[in-house]
C-alpha positions in Angstrom: 120.1 116.1 67.7 119.0 118.3 70.8 120.9 121.4 71.4 119.7 121.8 75.0 122.9 122.4 77.5 123.8 119.3 79.7 122.8 119.8 83.0 124.4 118.1 86.8 121.6 115.3 86.1 122.7 114.5 82.3 126.4 115.0 82.9 125.8 112.1 85.9 123.3 109.7 84.6 124.5 110.0 80.8 121.1 111.0 79.5 118.4 113.7 79.9 116.7 113.5 82.8 113.2 111.7 81.9 110.0 113.4 82.5 108.8 109.9 84.4 111.2 110.9 87.1 109.4 114.1 88.0 106.0 112.2 87.7 107.7 109.5 90.3 108.6 112.2 92.7 105.3 113.9 92.6 103.7 110.3 93.0 105.6 109.7 96.1 105.0 112.8 97.7 101.2 112.2 97.3 101.7 108.9 98.6 103.4 110.2 101.7 100.2 112.2 102.4 98.0 109.4 101.8 99.9 107.0 104.3 100.0 109.9 106.9 95.9 110.1 106.2 95.5 106.6 106.4 97.8 105.7 109.4 95.8 108.4 111.6 92.6 106.9 110.7 93.9 103.1 111.0 95.3 104.0 114.4 92.8 104.6 117.2 93.5 107.9 118.0 91.2 110.6 120.0 90.0 113.3 117.4 90.4 116.9 118.6 86.8 117.5 118.3 85.7 115.1 121.1 89.3 114.7 122.8 87.6 115.4 126.3 84.8 112.5 125.8 87.4 110.1 124.2 90.1 110.1 126.4 88.1 109.0 129.5 86.8 106.0 127.7 88.2 102.5 128.1 91.1 102.7 125.2 90.3 98.7 124.8 87.1 99.4 124.2 87.9 101.4 121.0 90.0 99.0 119.7 88.0 96.1 119.9 84.9 98.3 118.5 86.8 98.9 115.4 85.5 102.3 114.0 84.1 102.5 110.7 86.9 104.5 109.4 89.3 102.2 110.8 87.8 99.1 108.7 87.8 101.4 105.5 91.4 102.8 105.7 93.3 99.6 106.5 91.8 98.0 103.2 92.3 101.3 101.2 95.9 101.5 102.4 96.3 98.1 100.8 95.2 98.8 97.5 97.7 101.9 97.9 100.5 99.0 98.6 99.3 97.3 95.4 99.4 100.7 93.2 102.8 101.1 94.7 104.3 98.1 93.5 102.9 98.6 90.0 103.6 102.2 90.0 107.2 102.1 90.6 109.3 100.9 87.3 111.0 97.7 88.1 114.5 99.2 87.7 113.9 101.8 90.3 113.1 99.3 93.0 114.9 96.6 94.9 113.8 93.5 93.3 113.6 90.7 95.8 113.9 89.5 99.3 116.6 87.2 100.1 118.7 85.7 102.6 118.4 83.9 105.9 116.4 86.9 107.3 113.9 86.1 104.5 113.9 82.9 105.3 113.2 83.6 109.0 110.4 86.1 108.0 108.5 83.4 105.6 108.5 80.9 108.5 107.4 83.7 111.0 104.2 84.5 108.6 103.4 80.6 107.9 103.4 80.2 111.9 101.2 83.0 112.2 98.6 81.8 109.6 99.1 78.5 110.6 98.2 79.4 114.4 94.6 79.6 113.5 94.5 76.0 113.8 95.0 76.4 117.6 93.9 79.5 118.3 92.0 80.3 121.6 89.4 82.9 119.8 89.0 81.9 116.0 87.1 85.1 115.3 89.7 87.5 116.9 92.8 85.6 115.5 91.3 86.0 111.7 90.8 89.6 112.3 94.1 90.0 113.7 95.5 88.0 110.7 94.3 90.0 108.2 95.3 93.6 110.0 98.9 91.6 110.0 98.5 90.9 106.1 97.6 94.5 105.1 100.7 95.8 107.3 103.0 93.0 105.7 101.8 94.3 102.2 102.2 97.5 102.9 105.6 97.2 104.4 106.9 95.2 101.2 105.3 98.1 99.0 107.4 100.8 101.0 110.5 98.8 101.5 110.8 98.4 97.8 109.6 101.8 96.7 111.3 104.2 99.0 114.6 105.2 99.9 116.1 105.8 103.6 115.6 109.6 103.0 112.3 109.4 101.8 111.3 107.3 104.5 113.0 109.7 106.9 110.9 112.5 105.1 107.7 110.5 105.6 108.4 110.3 109.3 109.1 113.7 109.6 106.3 114.8 108.1 103.7 112.4 109.7 105.0 112.2 113.2 105.5 115.7 113.3 102.0 116.4 112.6 100.6 114.0 114.9 102.8 115.6 117.4 101.7 119.2 116.5 98.1 118.1 117.1 98.7 116.4 120.0 100.4 120.1 121.3 97.0 121.8 120.0 94.9 119.7 121.6 96.2 119.9 125.3 96.7 123.8 124.7 93.4 124.9 123.1 90.8 121.9 123.3 91.3 120.1 126.6 93.5 123.0 128.7 95.5 120.5 130.2 99.2 122.2 129.1 100.7 122.6 132.6 104.7 122.5 131.8 105.6 123.3 135.4 103.2 120.5 137.1 105.3 117.5 137.5 102.1 115.0 137.1 101.8 116.5 133.5 102.1 114.4 130.6 101.9 115.4 127.0 98.8 113.5 125.3 96.9 114.8 122.9 95.5 112.1 120.9 97.0 109.4 122.2 98.9 107.7 125.5 102.0 109.2 126.9 104.2 106.5 126.1 102.9 106.2 122.6 103.4 109.9 122.0 106.9 109.4 123.4 107.5 106.7 120.6 105.9 109.1 118.1 108.5 112.0 119.0 111.5 109.6 119.1 110.9 108.7 115.4 110.2 112.1 114.5 113.8 113.0 116.3 115.5 110.4 114.3 113.9 111.7 110.8 115.0 115.4 111.7 118.5 114.1 112.5 118.7 112.2 109.4 117.3 114.9 107.5 119.7 117.3 109.3 122.6 115.0 108.0 121.5 115.0 104.6 120.6 118.8 104.0 123.1 120.8 105.7 121.4 123.7 103.8 118.6 123.3 105.9 120.3 123.1 109.2 118.4 126.3 110.8 114.9 125.2 110.4 115.6 121.4 111.1 117.2 122.4 114.2 114.8 124.3 115.6 112.1 121.7 114.8 114.5 119.1 116.7 114.5 121.7 119.8 110.8 121.8 119.8 110.5 117.8 119.4 113.2 117.3 122.5 111.1 119.7 124.6 107.7 117.8 123.6 109.6 114.6 124.2 110.2 115.6 127.8 107.0 116.6 128.4 105.5 113.0 127.6 107.3 111.7 131.0 108.3 108.5 128.7 111.5 107.1 130.2 111.6 104.3 127.4 111.4 106.4 124.7 113.7 109.2 125.8 116.4 106.8 127.0 116.1 105.1 123.7 116.2 108.1 121.8 119.4 109.6 123.8 121.5 106.1 123.3 120.5 106.0 119.6 120.9 109.5 119.0 124.7 109.2 119.9 125.6 107.7 116.2 123.8 110.7 114.6 125.6 113.2 116.8 128.9 111.2 116.3 128.4 111.6 112.4 127.4 115.3 112.8 131.1 115.9 114.8 132.7 113.9 112.2 131.1 115.7 109.4 130.3 119.3 110.6 133.0 120.2 113.5 136.0 121.9 112.3 137.7 122.1 115.2 137.3 118.9 117.4 139.4 120.1 120.1 136.1 122.1 121.2 134.0 118.9 121.4 137.2 117.6 123.7 136.8 120.5 125.8 133.2 120.3 126.3 133.5 116.5 127.3 135.9 117.2 130.0 134.3 120.0 131.5 131.3 117.4 131.4 133.6 115.1 133.0 134.8 117.7 135.8 131.0 118.9 136.3 129.2 115.7 137.2 131.6 114.5 140.0 131.3 118.2 141.5 127.7 117.5 141.5 127.4 114.1 143.4 130.0 115.5 145.6 127.9 118.1 147.0 125.4 115.6 148.0 122.7 116.7 145.4 123.7 114.4 142.8 121.1 111.7 144.0 118.6 113.9 143.7 119.5 115.1 140.4 119.9 111.3 138.9 116.7 110.8 140.3 114.8 114.0 138.8 116.7 113.0 135.6 115.8 109.2 135.4 112.0 110.4 136.6 112.0 112.9 134.0 109.8 115.4 136.5 107.4 112.6 137.3 106.7 112.4 141.1 105.4 108.5 141.1 108.7 107.4 142.7 106.8 104.5 144.0 106.8 102.7 141.0 110.0 102.7 139.6 111.1 99.4 141.5 108.4 97.6 139.4 109.1 99.8 136.5 105.8 101.4 136.3 103.7 98.4 137.7 105.1 96.5 134.9 107.0 93.5 136.5 103.6 92.2 138.4 101.9 92.2 134.7 104.9 90.3 133.4 104.4 87.6 136.2 100.8 87.2 135.5 101.5 87.0 132.0 104.4 84.1 132.4 101.8 82.3 134.4 99.7 81.9 131.3 102.7 81.6 128.5 103.5 78.5 131.2 100.3 76.8 130.2 100.6 77.1 126.3 104.6 77.3 125.9 105.0 75.9 123.1 101.8 76.8 120.6 100.9 79.7 122.3 97.1 81.4 121.9 97.2 82.0 118.7 98.3 85.2 116.5 97.7 88.3 118.8 94.5 86.5 119.6 95.3 86.1 123.7 94.4 89.8 124.5 90.7 88.8 124.3 88.0 91.0 126.4 88.2 88.0 129.1 91.8 87.8 129.3 91.9 91.7 129.6 89.4 92.1 132.2 90.8 89.2 134.2 94.3 90.9 134.3 93.0 94.5 134.6 90.9 93.5 137.6 94.0 91.9 139.3 96.2 94.8 138.8 94.1 97.3 139.0 94.5 99.1 135.6 93.5 98.7 132.1 96.1 96.5 130.5 95.9 96.4 126.8 99.2 94.0 126.1 101.8 92.5 128.0 104.5 95.9 127.5 106.7 93.6 126.3 107.2 92.6 122.6 109.1 89.2 123.7 106.4 87.9 125.8 103.5 89.0 123.2 105.4 87.1 120.6 105.4 84.1 122.7 101.7 84.4 123.8 100.8 84.8 120.3 103.0 81.9 118.4 104.7 79.9 121.5 108.6 80.0 122.2 109.2 79.1 118.6 107.7 82.2 117.3 109.3 84.6 120.1 112.5 82.9 118.8 111.8 83.4 115.3 110.8 87.0 116.1 114.1 87.9 118.0 116.3 86.3 115.1 114.7 88.9 112.6 115.0 91.7 114.9 118.7 90.8 115.7 119.6 89.5 112.4 118.6 93.0 111.0 120.4 95.2 113.7 123.7 93.2 112.7 123.1 93.8 108.8 122.5 97.6 109.5 125.1 97.6 112.0 127.8 96.2 108.8 126.2 98.6 106.5 126.6 101.5 108.9 130.5 100.4 109.4 130.9 99.9 106.0 130.0 103.5 104.9 128.6 105.7 107.3 126.0 108.2 106.6 122.5 109.4 107.0 121.3 106.4 104.6 122.9 103.9 107.0 122.6 105.7 110.3 118.5 106.1 110.0 118.1 102.1 110.0 120.1 101.2 112.6 118.7 104.0 114.8 115.2 102.7 114.0 115.9 99.1 114.6 118.1 99.7 117.6 115.0 101.9 119.1 112.6 99.4 118.5 114.9 96.5 120.1 115.2 98.5 123.4 111.8 99.8 123.5 110.3 96.2 122.8 111.7 95.1 126.2 109.3 97.4 128.0 106.5 97.9 125.4 104.7 96.3 122.8 106.1 97.2 119.5 104.9 94.8 117.3 104.1 95.5 113.5 100.7 97.3 113.5 98.9 99.9 112.0 101.0 102.5 114.1 103.7 104.5 111.4 106.7 104.9 114.0 106.6 101.3 114.5 105.8 100.9 110.7 108.6 102.5 109.6 111.1 100.5 111.9 109.7 97.4 110.3 110.2 98.6 107.0 113.8 99.4 107.8 113.7 95.5 108.8 112.4 94.8 105.6 115.1 96.8 103.6 118.0 94.6 105.5 116.7 91.7 103.4 117.2 93.4 100.2 120.2 93.8 98.1 121.8 97.1 97.3 120.6 97.8 93.8 123.5 99.2 92.1 121.0 101.6 90.0 119.7 102.6 93.1 122.9 103.9 94.5 123.6 105.5 91.0 120.4 107.6 92.1 121.6 108.2 95.4 124.9 109.8 94.0 122.8 111.8 91.5 120.5 113.3 93.9 123.9 114.0 96.4 125.4 115.8 93.1 122.5 117.9 92.7 122.2 118.9 96.3 126.0 119.4 96.8 125.9 116.7 99.7 128.4 114.6 98.5 132.0 115.2 99.5 133.6 114.9 96.2 131.2 117.4 94.6 133.4 120.5 95.1 131.4 123.8 93.9 128.6 122.2 91.7 125.8 124.0 90.2 122.3 123.9 91.7 119.8 121.6 90.1 119.2 122.6 86.4 122.4 124.5 86.1 124.7 123.9 83.2 127.9 122.2 84.7 131.2 122.9 83.0 133.9 120.0 82.3 136.3 121.6 85.1 134.0 120.9 87.6 132.7 117.4 86.2 136.8 116.5 86.4 136.5 116.9 90.4 134.5 113.7 90.8 136.6 111.1 92.4 137.8 108.9 89.4 136.4 105.5 90.5 132.7 107.1 90.8 133.5 108.9 87.2 134.2 105.3 85.8 131.3 103.7 87.7 128.9 106.3 86.0 130.2 106.8 82.5 129.0 103.1 82.3 126.3 102.8 79.7 122.5 102.2 80.7 121.4 98.6 80.6 118.6 98.6 77.6 115.6 98.0 80.0 116.9 101.1 81.9 117.3 103.6 79.1 113.8 102.5 77.8 111.9 103.3 80.8 
């Protein structure tokens, strides 16, 4: 019998921690890097070395040309997805999708494939379906293999890297960084609205990690402040508004778990309630509200048309009325001819409907749009129930991501595509179809015990330290009984 002292993981799981667990952890870290690089090349970003030339090019032409890197990266990410599903031990991943949401997802996928029979552009439809299939495969692999906190780490690293590259491009390459110019927008490697979505997801991931790891409060707070500043300079009102609304759930959790004297928070809200009417009473309230709504932008003449979106929606609705039941094929409406026609009429390049629900109707008709809406709203209900049952970073993050994509979908097209921020949201949607595995819940408890973040683990030693019996008995009684249950044979073997 081994004389090695029992560590915290040993006491919690009943057996020494297997070397395979460390190997799996290293593999996941490697996958995070691979996915970050893969999504960079799968998305038509502007590269820093030729940002000046690429930024003046037509964005849709870049997408339609489908660069060699994009054609290579997407199949490679599909292979990575297959490897992930093979590499993760069966007991460490969720087993299968179930429920009404899974049935609706299957019907949506079947409708997308069947749209090839009536698509207006078969070649374009087949290409979009191939990309969609690879995206779905990757969503399934990540949803089954990664826990919520690991998703937050992936988003924090990847979206933060893209935002940092964008800032460096504007400052050092294009020399367009002008923080005091009301018409300046942080672009870097993509459009301002896409950059806003990227930084919004970065903020959600950072807030999730802030709740999970209180010992890293200073560094995470500094990163979040920098992200908020960059988000403001994108001047993306939809992204900023969704970020503020969904961040309220994080702030409530921070107040509930971190603030010792809630009277200070109440006093702060009372002060705000007194100052805001005073600003409005002085006559400058309208100007302050307008500046806040416009985020410093000077194009106030486009406010009534939601930045020229309402004329676009009117044109798109005319096309929908021609084929309301079948649509034009899965994402096949936006061909070169349709883009050219609508862009000439509106006077600006239009790559999509700037409304997810209209785009879904164009793709698969009213039935496809209803299936998509049921998937999104149903997953929101599931995420909300899980949050109400057990409020914490693992339940707030999916709720924030799904709420963000629900809000953003009214003014932007955020369908599933090779764009990491929206991809993470659809991974959260897929995880709402998965059952909560008891073993995965045990893994979460073990990690919280090691890190000292679970409220029931007072004065626990760091990871790898010897845990005394007097520390072990401080665990909640119900938790001790559940963790004391022996592993099943297949779990012990792997």
